[in-house]
N, C-alpha and C positions, 0 to 999 in steps of 0.2 A: 830450787824448784822451778824458777822461771827459765833457767838454762835448759832444763829438761823439756819444758813445755815448748820452748822455741824450736825444738827439733821434731816435734810431733804434730801432724796435721789433726786439728780438732774440729768439732762441729762448726764453730764460728769461722774457721778457715775454709771449710767446705762451702759455706754460704758465699764468701768472697770469691772463691774459685768458680763457683757456679755463675756469679754475676759477670766476672771477667770473661769466662768461657762463652757466655751468651753474647756478650758484646763482640768478642772476637769472631764468633760464628756469623753474626750479622754483617760485620765488615767484610769478611771473606765473600759472603753472598753479594754484597754491594760491589766489591771489586770485580767479581765474575760478570755481573750485569753490565757494569760500565764498559768493560773490555769487549764484551760481545756486541754492545750497541755502538761503540766508538770505532772499532777496527773492522773493516770489511772482511768477508769470508768467515771461515770457521776459526775464530781467534781465541777459542777457549783455552788453548795451550799457554797463552800469555797471562791468564788470570792470576797465577801464583806470584807473578812479578808485581802487579799492582797490590795484591794482598800484602806482600812483604813491605811495600812502601807505606801503607796506611795503618797497619796493625802494630807498629812498633811501640806506640804509646801504651796500648792495652797490655802488651807483654811486659813492659818495664813497670807499669803500675802493679801488675799482679806479682811480679818478682819482688817488688818493694813491700807490698802489703802482706804477702805470704811467702817469706823467704825460707821455705821448707822443702826438703826433697820430696818429690811426688806431685807437687802442685803443677809444675810445668808439664809433667808427663800426663796428668789428667786432662789439662786444657787441650793439649795437642791430640790426645788419643780420641777425644770426643768426636772430632771432625772425621777421623778415620773410621770410626764406628758408623757415622752418618753415611759416609761413602759406601760402606759395606751394606748397610740396610737399604740404601737407595737402589741396590741392584747392580752396582758397578762390580767389575772384576775383583775378586777377593784380594788380589795383589794391592789394590788401592789402599787397603788398611795398613799394610806393612810400613810404607814410608812415614805415615802419620805417627805410628807408635814408636818406631825406631828413632826418628828425628827428634821427637819430643823427649824420649828417654835420654838420648845423647845430650840434648840441650840442658836437661835437668842435671846430668852428671857434670857438665862443664860449669854451670852456674854454682853447683854445690862445691866443686873444687875451689872456686873463688869465693866461697862463703856468701854468695849472693850480694856482694858489696862492691866488687871491682867493676868499674865501668867497662874496661876492656873485656873482662870475663863475661859480663852480661851481653855485650855486643856480640862476642863470638857465639854465645849461647843462642842469641836471637837469629843469627845467620843460619845456624844449623836448624833451629826450630822452624824457620821459614820454609824449609823443604817439606814440611808436613802436609802441604797442600798439593804436592806434586804427584801423588799416587795415580790419579786418572791420567795425568799428563805423561807420566813415564810409560804407562800402558799404551797411550795413543802414539807416542813418538818412537818407542823402542820395542814394543810388543804388538806390532801392527796386526798380525794374524788373530791373536786372541781378542784384540779390541774389535775387529770386524765381526768376529764370531759373537761377541757380547752384544754388539749393535743389532745383529740379525736376531738374536734371541729376544731382544727387546722390541722386535717388530719393525725395525728400520729397513727401508727398501734400498735397492742398489743405487738409485739416484742420490739418495741422502748420503750414503756411504761415500760415493765419489766426491760429493761436495765437501765432505769432512776433510778428505785428504788432498783436495785441490790446492790448498794454500800452504801445504806442509812440504818442506824440502828436506834433504839430508842434513842440512845445517840447522834446522829449526830447534832441535834439542839443545845443541851447544849454545845457540843464541839465547834461548829461554833461561838456561842455567846461569850463564854469565850475567844477564840482566837481573836475574833473581838475586844473585849475590850482591850486585851493586845496589839494588833496591833495598835489600835487607840492611846494608850498611847505612844508607841514607835514612831509612825508616827507623832503625835502631838508635842512631845518633839523635834524630829528631825526638824520638820517644824519651830518651834520657834527658834531653833539654827541657821538654815539657814537664816531666816529673819534677825536675829540680827547680824550674822557674815558676811553675804554677801550683802543682799539686802538693808539694812539700810546704810551700808557704801557706796554702789553704788548709793544711792539717789533714789532708786526705791520706797521706802516707807518713 
């Protein structure tokens, strides 16, 4: 009976998923705010990097607390839905859902127990914040159209692209992977050293 329950997301699991999703959502927002304030110019494209660095503990806690297929997908997809409802280009939803689902599949393949498996899962999961960035860096025309539809003038649009080069996308993705590795390892360490001892997971 317990074996069957362990494979199914229940109401109590949804509560924990909701809590960790809310915490993740807040940290992503904090990361965006810090990047925008700390880096001159239109630095929004680097916010996924800082998000990957600081949200590893939340991801690892959720994977340990609710080691069931679907939990990671739900947590990652919520951010994509927020992007979509915020008026961003619909494409922004796709990376969130796809990366979260792939991360869930990877974690499931390792039965949510392997440190390497969870780290790989988190690296993939960290791309779920890149929807708006992908549009900004690789779908420039559609991004400009989206900005104009939201009432932004030419001066604002020029400022957006002033600090973006042909290599910005590559730099962002490389830094994102590095940040996800560091953030994931730190998250695993925190879960093992503090939260397991405290009986949280």
